N, C-alpha and C positions, 0 to 999 in steps of 0.2 A: 257747270252746273249740268245736270241732265236735261235732255232737250225732249221734244215732244215723242220722239221714238222710244223713250225709255220705257219698257215694259207694255208697249203699246201692241195691238194686234195687225200682222200685215199677211195677207193671204192664209188667215186662220192659224197662224203661229206666232208666240211672243217673239218681237226681235230686239236685240240688243247691239246697236251699232257701235264700231270701235275703228279709229283710225290709228294705225301704226306707222309712225312718222320716224324714219331710219336714217341713220347716216352720222356725220361729225356735226358739231356745232358751227353753223356758219353764220354770216351777216343774214339776217331776216329770221333766222330760225324761231325766235320767240314770238314774231307776228304770225308765222305759220301755225304755231301750237295755240296761240290764242284764237285765231279764227277757227280752226278745227274744233276747238274745246265748245265753240258755241254752236256747232252743227252735229256733233256726235254724241253718244251717250258716254263714251270713254276715248280718251286719247292717250296713247302710250308712246313716251320717246323711248327709242331704242338707240344707245349710242355707246360709246366706249369708255372704259375704265381710266383711260390715259386723259381724258379730257379734265381739266382742271375745274375744280370744284366751284371757282368763282364765274367760269364760262357757262355753267348749267343754268337755263331758265327754270325760274321757280312758278309755278301755276297751278291750275286745276287739270293736271296730268300725271300720270303714272311714270316712273322713270326705271328703264332696264339698261343696266351697264354690263358690258361684256368684253372680256378680252380679246383683242385684235388675234387673228390666225397668224402663224408664221409666215404662211405663204399667201401674198395678196391676190395672185391670179392674174391673167390679163386684165388690165382696166379696172384691177381691183374688185374683180366679180366675187371672190372669196368673202371680201369685206360685206359687199351688199347682201348676200346669201345669209351670212352669218347672223347680221344685224336685224334682217327683216324675219328669220326664222325664231330667233330670241323674242321679238315682240310678237310674233303669232302664238308661241307657247304662253306669255303672258295673257294674252287675249282669250285663249281658251281657258286659262285658269279662272278668268274673272266672268266667265259664261257669255263672251261675246257671239252673236250667231251671224253677223255679217262683217267684214273687216276690208277698210281700204288701206291699201300698200302705198306709202306717199314718201316723199324725200324732204330732207330738212331745209332744202333751198327752194321750195317752191311755193307759192302762194296763190291758191286757187280761188280768184275773186269772184266766179259764177259759179260755185259748187252748189248742187242743189241734191242732197241725200235721198228725198223722196224719188226723183227721178233716178238714181242709181239703183233704188230698190227695185223700182218698176221695171227698169231695163234689165236687172239681173234675173228677175222672177218670169219674164215673159218668153214663151215658148220652150219651157224647160224639159229636156228629154228624160224619160225614164231612167232610173240609177242614178240623178243628180237633183242636186237642191237647188241650184240656182246656174245663170250662166256668168261667165268672166267678163265684167265690163273693163275693157282697157280702149286705148287710143289705137285708131287705124294706123297712125304714125308708127313706122319701124316693123310694120308686120310686111314680111318678105317671103313669097313662095318661090322656092327653086327645085331643080332636080340635080341631085339627089335630095329627098324631100328632109332629110334629118338636118341639112344645113339650112332650112328655113328658119324665119326668126319671130319672134313675138316681144313687143315692148317689155321693158324693164323698167318704165318710168313710175306706172301707176297702174293699180289693178283694183277691182272691187268685185266681191263674190260671197258666197257663204263660207264659214270658217274651214269647212272641210275641203272645199275647191280651191281656196287660197293656201292651204296647207299642202295641197298636192302641187301646185306651182310653186311656192316659196320654202316649204318646209325642208329639212335638211337631214332627215333620215337617210343613211347611208353615203351622205355626201362627204367626201374624202378632203379636207382642209389642208392636208399636206401636198395637195397635187395643184399643179398650175391650171388644169382642166379636168373637168368631171365629165367622163363618156359612159352613157348608158352601154350596157352589155350588146343589147340589140343592134345599136347604132355600128359598134366595131365590128360585129358579126356581119352586117349587111355592106358596109363601106370599107371594112379594111382598116389599116392602121398606117398605110403608107402616105396619108395626107398629112399626118402629124408632123412630117418632115418639111412639109413645104415653108419656104420662108414667110409667106403670108398667112400663116397658121392663125396668128392672132386676130385676125381680120375676117378670115374664113370663118371660124369659128369663134366668133365673137361673144360678148356676154349675153346679147339676145338670142344666138344661135344656140348657147349652152340652155339657157332658160327653156327654150323650146323643145329641144331635144329630151331633156330631163323630164318636163310636162308631158312630152307626147308619150315617152315610156312609162311614166306612172299611169296615165290615162287609159293606155291600151291595155295594162294589167288591171285596173280597177273595172273596165267595160269587158274585157276579154274579148278585144276585136282589135284588128289593125286600123289605123287610122292615118290620115294624109294631113298637112297642113289646112288645105281647103275646107277639108271636112270638119276639122278641129274649129277654124275660124267661123264658119257657116252655122255650125250645130252647138257649139260649146262657149261660143264668145259672143259679145253684143260689143262692136267697135264703133267708136265714136271718133268725131273730129276733135281733137285735143284741145282746138279753139272755144269750144263750147264751155270749157271749164274756166277760161279768162286766166290763164297761168301766167304770174310773174315769176321772173326766174333770177332770185338774187345772186349777184356776181361779186367778187371780192374787191376789184377797183373802182367799180361804178355801181349804180343802184341796181340795175338789171341788167342781164346778158340775153344773148340770142341762142335759141336751140333751132338751129336750120334744119330744113329736111334736104338730106343729100339727093338731088334729083338723077344722079346716075342710077338709082334704083327703083324698080317699078314698085312703091309701096303700095299697099292697099288703101283706100280711102274709104270714107262712110258709104259713099256711092257705090263703090266697088263691092263692100259688104252686102248691100242691099241688092244688087243685081245678081251677085253670085258669080261673077266673071273677072277673076283676077288674072293678071298677065303672070306666067310662070317663065322664069330665066334660068339660064343655065348657073351653076354653082360658081362662086367667084364675084369679083366686084367689078363689073366693066367701067371704064372711065375714059371713052373715045367716042368720037363723031358727035352727034346731034345731043346726046346725053352730056358729053362734056361740055359743049357749048351752052347749054342751057343751065348747067350747074354754075357756070362763069358769070352767065347773065344775073342768075338768082342771087349770088353773092356779092352784089355790087353794094357800094356803100349806101346808096339810096335804099335799097332793099332792106338792110342791116338797120337804118335809120327807122324805117316805117316799122319794123318788128319792134324796135324798142319805144317808140312813140305808142303803138298800141298798148304797151304794158304800162306805160305811163298814165294812160287814159283810164285803162281798168283799174289801177292803183288810186288815181285820183277820185274816180266814181265810187269805190268801195269806201274811202276815208272821208266823204262830203258828210 
């Protein structure tokens, strides 16, 4: 059912919020959709045409079914791009002004759409309609800048900015990786032969490189990862949303932060002092020992217990 944001005024403009939930049908997907349908004006499930009809959840949401691209890309990045872009096209068709990109296996028990709107509309620079609200987790600033990363887990912003981030105009679904022309010009192509190329130019790095390229063209000025994160994004601690991650063999699974990377944090974003690292994935010395400490059974158990607590509180 439409919520209080339907046709309401926010910052002088009519707002229609939409959640695009993309991916295959998984355990918990129906719960995710039902929760989001109570908080957004419109919910769109963007999935695949080979999903069995009996598995498709039926409820107060729109359905978009797409054919999977022939080439999945490293870590199925092409699948994620296509299903998200297809959902965004439908969102634009129905007049959505602000969109949340979400996944079919994530239940946000502490989601506050009003807060997302406020974050996205705060200190918006000229030439833009909103900031991009996403998690600090998986933001990595490196030199060279094109290999920096931004999260592909979720994002919220106006429909234009979200299309800049996730739209598939000029995206080549027959390619394993998609490289902006400016990136190849500045970095060369020799790195494509590295044995660790799938991690070096991971899904989050590809998302950043394409977004950076599009944003530079839109604004007509060169940008760095730090400038983009500081001025065009609002980074938050993902724990604010109380996300329960549905797994296959157990009720929830952990999404651990790889401590060998100097990720941004919400505090880093506020202080504007990120650590800049060399390109690549260091896994030695102090960071390696900390990563081992972090991934102990006790820490994993605590991560799961926290999700059970959120889920229990939501369903009381």
